[in-house]
C-alpha angles and dihedrals in degrees: 000000000000090000091066093072097030116132092003136173093044141142092243142001106280097166090089139347096299130138096199132168093011094063093049092045091052089047090052096046092048094046093242097311093115122059130159129231096290096057131237101301096095091049093049088053100040101038092073089048092051095045098078092045091051091046090050089050091050092047093046093047095244092114122061119179110338108244137183096234130069125305086029094210095302120137092207100025098175094057096037094047089046089056090051090051093048092053091047093051091048093052092047089050092047093050089048093049091048092051091049091048090049091051091051093050091048091051090048089056091048095050096032089226133097103209105051096054092044094052094045094050090048091050091048092051093043092054098040116063090173091080099039104045098054090053090068098054139057098246108117090240089084093053089044092053091046093052090045087057092048089052091051092050092049090048088053088051091052092048095046099077091039124152119308122244091254095055097044099083091042095053107030099048122062115228112268123207113254116251114226123200114233 
């Protein structure tokens, strides 16, 4: 959680290789025609998050005409860009936490117990920084990991009902012609 506010306020996200909020602002100003190497997914998710902040800046007079170059039209760019980055990090963290919760609930339905899936998910997260650290920054890897966890939890929910033991031989094995002894 301490990574969410790390190095803020700032004129850019220096936590990792991220070009937020500049890339999303360019995406908004060019009506989706400009995307960076990660594609438009982060911009689709973060643009609605940035919108109320930008509207508030416009109404309070701290945002002139939105531009694509630094200071992007902000009167106090360090503080205002820091606010956008904080909002983006919080949204990424919330999406990540929701995906982990959804996976835990899916595993609880699969195992029909509460404690075992919760402990196993906590142990997996505690020993794998690869999934935790990106969920606190604006690089698209955090969103990618969160959606990967969502996909895994939905896969578990698909597998849970599964075929019954009685129907497995009938549906999984094609009918073989009977061999008759001569």
